[in-house]
PDB file of N, CA, C and O in Angstrom, chain B, residues numbered from 101:
ATOM      1  N   MET B 101     -14.460 -30.503  -1.882  1.00  0.00           N
ATOM      2  CA  MET B 101     -14.765 -29.229  -2.128  1.00  0.00           C
ATOM      3  C   MET B 101     -14.202 -28.139  -1.171  1.00  0.00           C
ATOM      4  O   MET B 101     -14.388 -28.252   0.040  1.00  0.00           O
ATOM      5  N   THR B 102     -13.544 -27.128  -1.671  1.00  0.00           N
ATOM      6  CA  THR B 102     -13.122 -26.129  -0.780  1.00  0.00           C
ATOM      7  C   THR B 102     -13.979 -24.864  -0.807  1.00  0.00           C
ATOM      8  O   THR B 102     -14.288 -24.332  -1.874  1.00  0.00           O
ATOM      9  N   GLU B 103     -14.388 -24.353   0.478  1.00  0.00           N
ATOM     10  CA  GLU B 103     -15.248 -23.257   0.534  1.00  0.00           C
ATOM     11  C   GLU B 103     -14.475 -21.958   0.790  1.00  0.00           C
ATOM     12  O   GLU B 103     -13.674 -21.837   1.717  1.00  0.00           O
ATOM     13  N   HIS B 104     -14.776 -20.973  -0.115  1.00  0.00           N
ATOM     14  CA  HIS B 104     -13.951 -19.746  -0.062  1.00  0.00           C
ATOM     15  C   HIS B 104     -15.057 -18.658   0.340  1.00  0.00           C
ATOM     16  O   HIS B 104     -16.131 -18.585  -0.257  1.00  0.00           O
ATOM     17  N   ARG B 105     -14.732 -17.892   1.314  1.00  0.00           N
ATOM     18  CA  ARG B 105     -15.464 -16.657   1.719  1.00  0.00           C
ATOM     19  C   ARG B 105     -15.022 -15.442   1.329  1.00  0.00           C
ATOM     20  O   ARG B 105     -13.849 -15.138   1.544  1.00  0.00           O
ATOM     21  N   ILE B 106     -15.803 -14.655   0.764  1.00  0.00           N
ATOM     22  CA  ILE B 106     -15.326 -13.257   0.264  1.00  0.00           C
ATOM     23  C   ILE B 106     -15.845 -12.315   1.156  1.00  0.00           C
ATOM     24  O   ILE B 106     -17.029 -12.314   1.494  1.00  0.00           O
ATOM     25  N   ASN B 107     -14.839 -11.346   1.636  1.00  0.00           N
ATOM     26  CA  ASN B 107     -15.285 -10.303   2.515  1.00  0.00           C
ATOM     27  C   ASN B 107     -15.537  -9.135   1.640  1.00  0.00           C
ATOM     28  O   ASN B 107     -14.682  -8.646   0.902  1.00  0.00           O
ATOM     29  N   GLU B 108     -16.942  -8.650   1.781  1.00  0.00           N
ATOM     30  CA  GLU B 108     -17.341  -7.586   0.900  1.00  0.00           C
ATOM     31  C   GLU B 108     -16.605  -6.317   0.963  1.00  0.00           C
ATOM     32  O   GLU B 108     -16.558  -5.554  -0.002  1.00  0.00           O
ATOM     33  N   SER B 109     -16.047  -6.090   2.051  1.00  0.00           N
ATOM     34  CA  SER B 109     -15.153  -4.853   2.244  1.00  0.00           C
ATOM     35  C   SER B 109     -13.753  -4.934   1.718  1.00  0.00           C
ATOM     36  O   SER B 109     -13.035  -3.938   1.791  1.00  0.00           O
ATOM     37  N   ALA B 110     -13.291  -6.113   1.164  1.00  0.00           N
ATOM     38  CA  ALA B 110     -12.054  -6.343   0.767  1.00  0.00           C
ATOM     39  C   ALA B 110     -11.435  -5.316  -0.262  1.00  0.00           C
ATOM     40  O   ALA B 110     -10.231  -5.061  -0.224  1.00  0.00           O
ATOM     41  N   ASP B 111     -12.273  -4.740  -1.171  1.00  0.00           N
ATOM     42  CA  ASP B 111     -11.965  -3.885  -2.171  1.00  0.00           C
ATOM     43  C   ASP B 111     -12.171  -2.359  -1.737  1.00  0.00           C
ATOM     44  O   ASP B 111     -11.973  -1.396  -2.477  1.00  0.00           O
ATOM     45  N   LYS B 112     -12.569  -2.310  -0.510  1.00  0.00           N
ATOM     46  CA  LYS B 112     -12.905  -0.937  -0.104  1.00  0.00           C
ATOM     47  C   LYS B 112     -11.719  -0.172   0.413  1.00  0.00           C
ATOM     48  O   LYS B 112     -10.796  -0.802   0.929  1.00  0.00           O
ATOM     49  N   ILE B 113     -11.676   0.995   0.327  1.00  0.00           N
ATOM     50  CA  ILE B 113     -10.588   1.819   1.069  1.00  0.00           C
ATOM     51  C   ILE B 113     -11.002   2.192   2.518  1.00  0.00           C
ATOM     52  O   ILE B 113     -12.106   2.674   2.771  1.00  0.00           O
ATOM     53  N   VAL B 114     -10.091   1.950   3.418  1.00  0.00           N
ATOM     54  CA  VAL B 114     -10.295   2.182   4.863  1.00  0.00           C
ATOM     55  C   VAL B 114      -9.448   3.143   5.240  1.00  0.00           C
ATOM     56  O   VAL B 114      -8.242   2.981   5.055  1.00  0.00           O
ATOM     57  N   LEU B 115      -9.935   4.282   5.822  1.00  0.00           N
ATOM     58  CA  LEU B 115      -9.055   5.280   6.338  1.00  0.00           C
ATOM     59  C   LEU B 115      -9.426   5.340   7.867  1.00  0.00           C
ATOM     60  O   LEU B 115     -10.588   5.422   8.265  1.00  0.00           O
ATOM     61  N   LYS B 116      -8.289   5.288   8.706  1.00  0.00           N
ATOM     62  CA  LYS B 116      -8.438   5.461  10.120  1.00  0.00           C
ATOM     63  C   LYS B 116      -7.731   6.590  10.763  1.00  0.00           C
ATOM     64  O   LYS B 116      -6.579   6.895  10.456  1.00  0.00           O
ATOM     65  N   ALA B 117      -8.416   7.196  11.641  1.00  0.00           N
ATOM     66  CA  ALA B 117      -7.708   8.441  12.341  1.00  0.00           C
ATOM     67  C   ALA B 117      -7.784   8.156  13.737  1.00  0.00           C
ATOM     68  O   ALA B 117      -8.690   7.438  14.162  1.00  0.00           O
ATOM     69  N   GLU B 118      -6.824   8.705  14.577  1.00  0.00           N
ATOM     70  CA  GLU B 118      -6.870   8.622  16.087  1.00  0.00           C
ATOM     71  C   GLU B 118      -6.383   9.864  16.525  1.00  0.00           C
ATOM     72  O   GLU B 118      -5.281  10.288  16.178  1.00  0.00           O
ATOM     73  N   VAL B 119      -7.253  10.549  17.373  1.00  0.00           N
ATOM     74  CA  VAL B 119      -6.866  11.811  17.895  1.00  0.00           C
ATOM     75  C   VAL B 119      -6.729  11.613  19.430  1.00  0.00           C
ATOM     76  O   VAL B 119      -7.654  11.175  20.114  1.00  0.00           O
ATOM     77  N   LYS B 120      -5.527  11.960  19.924  1.00  0.00           N
ATOM     78  CA  LYS B 120      -5.226  11.841  21.314  1.00  0.00           C
ATOM     79  C   LYS B 120      -5.056  13.228  21.928  1.00  0.00           C
ATOM     80  O   LYS B 120      -4.368  14.077  21.361  1.00  0.00           O
ATOM     81  N   ARG B 121      -5.679  13.461  23.081  1.00  0.00           N
ATOM     82  CA  ARG B 121      -5.456  14.722  23.843  1.00  0.00           C
ATOM     83  C   ARG B 121      -4.786  14.388  25.239  1.00  0.00           C
ATOM     84  O   ARG B 121      -4.992  13.299  25.774  1.00  0.00           O
ATOM     85  N   GLY B 122      -4.089  15.221  25.733  1.00  0.00           N
ATOM     86  CA  GLY B 122      -3.341  15.053  27.047  1.00  0.00           C
ATOM     87  C   GLY B 122      -2.006  14.474  26.721  1.00  0.00           C
ATOM     88  O   GLY B 122      -1.738  13.952  25.640  1.00  0.00           O
ATOM     89  N   THR B 123      -1.089  14.617  27.846  1.00  0.00           N
ATOM     90  CA  THR B 123       0.149  14.216  27.830  1.00  0.00           C
ATOM     91  C   THR B 123       0.591  13.046  28.794  1.00  0.00           C
ATOM     92  O   THR B 123       1.446  12.226  28.462  1.00  0.00           O
ATOM     93  N   GLY B 124       0.000  13.033  29.908  1.00  0.00           N
ATOM     94  CA  GLY B 124       0.194  12.010  30.919  1.00  0.00           C
ATOM     95  C   GLY B 124      -0.360  10.729  30.555  1.00  0.00           C
ATOM     96  O   GLY B 124      -1.279  10.620  29.742  1.00  0.00           O
ATOM     97  N   THR B 125       0.224   9.690  31.185  1.00  0.00           N
ATOM     98  CA  THR B 125      -0.380   8.341  30.879  1.00  0.00           C
ATOM     99  C   THR B 125      -1.803   8.093  31.209  1.00  0.00           C
ATOM    100  O   THR B 125      -2.546   7.403  30.512  1.00  0.00           O
ATOM    101  N   ARG B 126      -2.173   8.736  32.391  1.00  0.00           N
ATOM    102  CA  ARG B 126      -3.599   8.551  32.816  1.00  0.00           C
ATOM    103  C   ARG B 126      -4.391   9.972  32.371  1.00  0.00           C
ATOM    104  O   ARG B 126      -5.532  10.224  32.759  1.00  0.00           O
ATOM    105  N   ASP B 127      -3.738  10.713  31.641  1.00  0.00           N
ATOM    106  CA  ASP B 127      -4.424  11.981  31.263  1.00  0.00           C
ATOM    107  C   ASP B 127      -4.535  12.069  29.709  1.00  0.00           C
ATOM    108  O   ASP B 127      -4.217  13.108  29.131  1.00  0.00           O
ATOM    109  N   GLN B 128      -4.979  10.994  29.051  1.00  0.00           N
ATOM    110  CA  GLN B 128      -5.146  10.948  27.650  1.00  0.00           C
ATOM    111  C   GLN B 128      -6.595  10.554  27.337  1.00  0.00           C
ATOM    112  O   GLN B 128      -7.182   9.686  27.984  1.00  0.00           O
ATOM    113  N   ASP B 129      -7.131  11.208  26.347  1.00  0.00           N
ATOM    114  CA  ASP B 129      -8.456  10.882  25.777  1.00  0.00           C
ATOM    115  C   ASP B 129      -8.184  10.552  24.262  1.00  0.00           C
ATOM    116  O   ASP B 129      -7.481  11.239  23.520  1.00  0.00           O
ATOM    117  N   LYS B 130      -8.806   9.470  23.937  1.00  0.00           N
ATOM    118  CA  LYS B 130      -8.566   9.001  22.587  1.00  0.00           C
ATOM    119  C   LYS B 130      -9.904   8.803  21.784  1.00  0.00           C
ATOM    120  O   LYS B 130     -10.792   8.152  22.334  1.00  0.00           O
ATOM    121  N   ILE B 131     -10.111   9.300  20.563  1.00  0.00           N
ATOM    122  CA  ILE B 131     -11.202   9.116  19.680  1.00  0.00           C
ATOM    123  C   ILE B 131     -10.704   8.431  18.423  1.00  0.00           C
ATOM    124  O   ILE B 131      -9.787   8.911  17.757  1.00  0.00           O
ATOM    125  N   LYS B 132     -11.325   7.297  18.108  1.00  0.00           N
ATOM    126  CA  LYS B 132     -10.950   6.651  16.825  1.00  0.00           C
ATOM    127  C   LYS B 132     -11.971   6.689  15.778  1.00  0.00           C
ATOM    128  O   LYS B 132     -13.133   6.386  16.045  1.00  0.00           O
ATOM    129  N   VAL B 133     -11.623   7.032  14.640  1.00  0.00           N
ATOM    130  CA  VAL B 133     -12.612   7.294  13.490  1.00  0.00           C
ATOM    131  C   VAL B 133     -12.246   6.269  12.336  1.00  0.00           C
ATOM    132  O   VAL B 133     -11.055   6.186  12.038  1.00  0.00           O
ATOM    133  N   LYS B 134     -13.072   5.562  11.731  1.00  0.00           N
ATOM    134  CA  LYS B 134     -13.024   4.794  10.696  1.00  0.00           C
ATOM    135  C   LYS B 134     -13.835   4.973   9.618  1.00  0.00           C
ATOM    136  O   LYS B 134     -15.025   4.878   9.922  1.00  0.00           O
ATOM    137  N   VAL B 135     -13.611   5.210   8.400  1.00  0.00           N
ATOM    138  CA  VAL B 135     -14.385   5.282   7.235  1.00  0.00           C
ATOM    139  C   VAL B 135     -14.074   4.494   6.127  1.00  0.00           C
ATOM    140  O   VAL B 135     -12.905   4.217   5.858  1.00  0.00           O
ATOM    141  N   LYS B 136     -15.168   4.050   5.360  1.00  0.00           N
ATOM    142  CA  LYS B 136     -14.852   3.167   4.263  1.00  0.00           C
ATOM    143  C   LYS B 136     -15.483   3.757   3.042  1.00  0.00           C
ATOM    144  O   LYS B 136     -16.444   4.522   3.121  1.00  0.00           O
ATOM    145  N   SER B 137     -14.920   3.386   1.881  1.00  0.00           N
ATOM    146  CA  SER B 137     -15.382   3.937   0.494  1.00  0.00           C
ATOM    147  C   SER B 137     -14.696   3.269  -0.539  1.00  0.00           C
ATOM    148  O   SER B 137     -13.561   2.827  -0.368  1.00  0.00           O
ATOM    149  N   ASP B 138     -15.419   3.148  -1.787  1.00  0.00           N
ATOM    150  CA  ASP B 138     -14.698   2.475  -2.826  1.00  0.00           C
ATOM    151  C   ASP B 138     -13.793   3.596  -3.563  1.00  0.00           C
ATOM    152  O   ASP B 138     -12.855   3.266  -4.288  1.00  0.00           O
ATOM    153  N   ASP B 139     -14.109   4.814  -3.348  1.00  0.00           N
ATOM    154  CA  ASP B 139     -13.421   5.872  -4.009  1.00  0.00           C
ATOM    155  C   ASP B 139     -12.473   6.602  -3.050  1.00  0.00           C
ATOM    156  O   ASP B 139     -12.980   7.060  -2.026  1.00  0.00           O
ATOM    157  N   PRO B 140     -11.147   6.769  -3.256  1.00  0.00           N
ATOM    158  CA  PRO B 140     -10.360   7.613  -2.464  1.00  0.00           C
ATOM    159  C   PRO B 140     -10.713   8.982  -2.060  1.00  0.00           C
ATOM    160  O   PRO B 140     -10.590   9.392  -0.906  1.00  0.00           O
ATOM    161  N   THR B 141     -11.145   9.661  -3.027  1.00  0.00           N
ATOM    162  CA  THR B 141     -11.609  11.095  -2.755  1.00  0.00           C
ATOM    163  C   THR B 141     -12.856  10.986  -1.826  1.00  0.00           C
ATOM    164  O   THR B 141     -12.935  11.682  -0.814  1.00  0.00           O
ATOM    165  N   GLU B 142     -13.730  10.192  -2.150  1.00  0.00           N
ATOM    166  CA  GLU B 142     -14.952  10.095  -1.168  1.00  0.00           C
ATOM    167  C   GLU B 142     -14.526   9.662   0.272  1.00  0.00           C
ATOM    168  O   GLU B 142     -15.131  10.119   1.242  1.00  0.00           O
ATOM    169  N   ALA B 143     -13.551   8.838   0.410  1.00  0.00           N
ATOM    170  CA  ALA B 143     -13.062   8.315   1.635  1.00  0.00           C
ATOM    171  C   ALA B 143     -12.601   9.555   2.441  1.00  0.00           C
ATOM    172  O   ALA B 143     -13.000   9.761   3.587  1.00  0.00           O
ATOM    173  N   VAL B 144     -11.773  10.337   1.811  1.00  0.00           N
ATOM    174  CA  VAL B 144     -11.094  11.508   2.431  1.00  0.00           C
ATOM    175  C   VAL B 144     -12.269  12.439   2.880  1.00  0.00           C
ATOM    176  O   VAL B 144     -12.275  12.874   4.031  1.00  0.00           O
ATOM    177  N   LEU B 145     -13.222  12.741   2.030  1.00  0.00           N
ATOM    178  CA  LEU B 145     -14.215  13.613   2.236  1.00  0.00           C
ATOM    179  C   LEU B 145     -15.052  13.209   3.502  1.00  0.00           C
ATOM    180  O   LEU B 145     -15.426  14.012   4.356  1.00  0.00           O
ATOM    181  N   LYS B 146     -15.289  11.901   3.511  1.00  0.00           N
ATOM    182  CA  LYS B 146     -16.029  11.235   4.654  1.00  0.00           C
ATOM    183  C   LYS B 146     -15.299  11.388   6.027  1.00  0.00           C
ATOM    184  O   LYS B 146     -15.890  11.646   7.075  1.00  0.00           O
ATOM    185  N   LEU B 147     -13.957  11.201   5.911  1.00  0.00           N
ATOM    186  CA  LEU B 147     -13.100  11.269   7.141  1.00  0.00           C
ATOM    187  C   LEU B 147     -13.128  12.798   7.573  1.00  0.00           C
ATOM    188  O   LEU B 147     -13.372  13.142   8.730  1.00  0.00           O
ATOM    189  N   ASN B 148     -12.862  13.660   6.563  1.00  0.00           N
ATOM    190  CA  ASN B 148     -12.907  15.109   7.161  1.00  0.00           C
ATOM    191  C   ASN B 148     -14.215  15.623   7.617  1.00  0.00           C
ATOM    192  O   ASN B 148     -14.292  16.438   8.537  1.00  0.00           O
ATOM    193  N   LYS B 149     -15.295  15.135   6.957  1.00  0.00           N
ATOM    194  CA  LYS B 149     -16.732  15.451   7.500  1.00  0.00           C
ATOM    195  C   LYS B 149     -16.900  14.934   8.874  1.00  0.00           C
ATOM    196  O   LYS B 149     -17.570  15.582   9.678  1.00  0.00           O
ATOM    197  N   CYS B 150     -16.342  13.818   9.206  1.00  0.00           N
ATOM    198  CA  CYS B 150     -16.580  13.183  10.546  1.00  0.00           C
ATOM    199  C   CYS B 150     -15.703  14.007  11.508  1.00  0.00           C
ATOM    200  O   CYS B 150     -16.175  14.340  12.595  1.00  0.00           O
ATOM    201  N   ILE B 151     -14.480  14.342  11.167  1.00  0.00           N
ATOM    202  CA  ILE B 151     -13.545  14.976  12.034  1.00  0.00           C
ATOM    203  C   ILE B 151     -14.244  16.561  12.326  1.00  0.00           C
ATOM    204  O   ILE B 151     -14.221  17.089  13.438  1.00  0.00           O
ATOM    205  N   ASP B 152     -14.717  17.046  11.383  1.00  0.00           N
ATOM    206  CA  ASP B 152     -15.311  18.443  11.411  1.00  0.00           C
ATOM    207  C   ASP B 152     -16.617  18.344  12.389  1.00  0.00           C
ATOM    208  O   ASP B 152     -16.887  19.209  13.222  1.00  0.00           O
ATOM    209  N   GLN B 153     -17.358  17.205  12.173  1.00  0.00           N
ATOM    210  CA  GLN B 153     -18.556  17.053  12.958  1.00  0.00           C
ATOM    211  C   GLN B 153     -18.171  16.821  14.437  1.00  0.00           C
ATOM    212  O   GLN B 153     -18.861  17.340  15.315  1.00  0.00           O
ATOM    213  N   LEU B 154     -17.068  16.042  14.758  1.00  0.00           N
ATOM    214  CA  LEU B 154     -16.704  15.825  16.146  1.00  0.00           C
ATOM    215  C   LEU B 154     -16.169  17.275  16.666  1.00  0.00           C
ATOM    216  O   LEU B 154     -16.390  17.550  17.846  1.00  0.00           O
ATOM    217  N   ARG B 155     -15.602  18.049  15.996  1.00  0.00           N
ATOM    218  CA  ARG B 155     -15.114  19.261  16.449  1.00  0.00           C
ATOM    219  C   ARG B 155     -16.270  20.336  16.694  1.00  0.00           C
ATOM    220  O   ARG B 155     -16.328  21.077  17.675  1.00  0.00           O
ATOM    221  N   ASN B 156     -17.154  20.300  15.670  1.00  0.00           N
ATOM    222  CA  ASN B 156     -18.318  21.270  15.898  1.00  0.00           C
ATOM    223  C   ASN B 156     -19.253  20.856  16.923  1.00  0.00           C
ATOM    224  O   ASN B 156     -19.847  21.752  17.524  1.00  0.00           O
ATOM    225  N   GLU B 157     -19.484  19.638  17.225  1.00  0.00           N
ATOM    226  CA  GLU B 157     -20.247  19.221  18.360  1.00  0.00           C
ATOM    227  C   GLU B 157     -19.517  19.151  19.673  1.00  0.00           C
ATOM    228  O   GLU B 157     -20.117  18.874  20.712  1.00  0.00           O
ATOM    229  N   GLY B 158     -18.342  19.377  19.640  1.00  0.00           N
ATOM    230  CA  GLY B 158     -17.501  19.460  20.917  1.00  0.00           C
ATOM    231  C   GLY B 158     -17.280  18.134  21.527  1.00  0.00           C
ATOM    232  O   GLY B 158     -17.168  18.059  22.751  1.00  0.00           O
ATOM    233  N   THR B 159     -17.204  17.034  20.751  1.00  0.00           N
ATOM    234  CA  THR B 159     -17.147  15.751  21.189  1.00  0.00           C
ATOM    235  C   THR B 159     -15.791  15.522  22.101  1.00  0.00           C
ATOM    236  O   THR B 159     -15.780  14.834  23.121  1.00  0.00           O
ATOM    237  N   ALA B 160     -14.809  16.121  21.634  1.00  0.00           N
ATOM    238  CA  ALA B 160     -13.473  15.853  22.471  1.00  0.00           C
ATOM    239  C   ALA B 160     -13.533  16.462  23.766  1.00  0.00           C
ATOM    240  O   ALA B 160     -13.039  15.930  24.760  1.00  0.00           O
ATOM    241  N   ASP B 161     -14.210  17.720  23.782  1.00  0.00           N
ATOM    242  CA  ASP B 161     -14.324  18.469  25.198  1.00  0.00           C
ATOM    243  C   ASP B 161     -15.339  17.654  25.945  1.00  0.00           C
ATOM    244  O   ASP B 161     -15.154  17.429  27.141  1.00  0.00           O
ATOM    245  N   ILE B 162     -16.398  17.199  25.324  1.00  0.00           N
ATOM    246  CA  ILE B 162     -17.383  16.398  26.266  1.00  0.00           C
ATOM    247  C   ILE B 162     -16.699  15.145  26.795  1.00  0.00           C
ATOM    248  O   ILE B 162     -16.860  14.790  27.963  1.00  0.00           O
ATOM    249  N   THR B 163     -15.937  14.478  25.937  1.00  0.00           N
ATOM    250  CA  THR B 163     -15.194  13.257  26.407  1.00  0.00           C
ATOM    251  C   THR B 163     -14.115  13.704  27.513  1.00  0.00           C
ATOM    252  O   THR B 163     -13.955  13.021  28.524  1.00  0.00           O
ATOM    253  N   ARG B 164     -13.502  14.686  27.317  1.00  0.00           N
ATOM    254  CA  ARG B 164     -12.562  15.425  28.346  1.00  0.00           C
ATOM    255  C   ARG B 164     -13.144  15.640  29.667  1.00  0.00           C
ATOM    256  O   ARG B 164     -12.468  15.472  30.682  1.00  0.00           O
ATOM    257  N   GLU B 165     -14.334  15.995  29.703  1.00  0.00           N
ATOM    258  CA  GLU B 165     -15.047  16.347  30.912  1.00  0.00           C
ATOM    259  C   GLU B 165     -15.388  15.060  31.638  1.00  0.00           C
ATOM    260  O   GLU B 165     -15.586  15.163  32.848  1.00  0.00           O
ATOM    261  N   ILE B 166     -15.481  13.910  31.100  1.00  0.00           N
ATOM    262  CA  ILE B 166     -15.895  12.677  31.694  1.00  0.00           C
ATOM    263  C   ILE B 166     -14.642  12.168  32.493  1.00  0.00           C
ATOM    264  O   ILE B 166     -13.615  11.727  31.978  1.00  0.00           O
ATOM    265  N   GLN B 167     -14.899  12.304  33.857  1.00  0.00           N
ATOM    266  CA  GLN B 167     -13.786  11.800  34.732  1.00  0.00           C
ATOM    267  C   GLN B 167     -14.289  10.722  35.871  1.00  0.00           C
ATOM    268  O   GLN B 167     -15.409  10.783  36.377  1.00  0.00           O
ATOM    269  N   SER B 168     -13.460   9.883  36.152  1.00  0.00           N
ATOM    270  CA  SER B 168     -14.003   9.059  37.230  1.00  0.00           C
ATOM    271  C   SER B 168     -13.863   9.711  38.575  1.00  0.00           C
ATOM    272  O   SER B 168     -13.016  10.592  38.720  1.00  0.00           O
ATOM    273  N   ASN B 169     -14.570   9.369  39.484  1.00  0.00           N
ATOM    274  CA  ASN B 169     -14.386   9.867  40.817  1.00  0.00           C
ATOM    275  C   ASN B 169     -13.322   9.123  41.711  1.00  0.00           C
ATOM    276  O   ASN B 169     -13.591   8.392  42.664  1.00  0.00           O
ATOM    277  N   GLU B 170     -12.153   9.415  41.270  1.00  0.00           N
ATOM    278  CA  GLU B 170     -10.996   8.770  42.092  1.00  0.00           C
ATOM    279  C   GLU B 170     -10.529   9.554  43.178  1.00  0.00           C
ATOM    280  O   GLU B 170      -9.617   9.138  43.893  1.00  0.00           O
TER     281      GLU B 170
END
């Protein structure tokens, strides 16, 4: 008997966005966002809402301020 495993997210739409700030090799900040949905319109709305929330909360700026004490 062969056992088959079904991934529940196999039929879902997955959108990924990556935002980079800075230009130098050691001067880059990266935020990755991933959303899933069965509906393409809903997936886009979720992604846009998440990006807007990151912007409104200043997440990129807060991340940018985190520096190691080198």
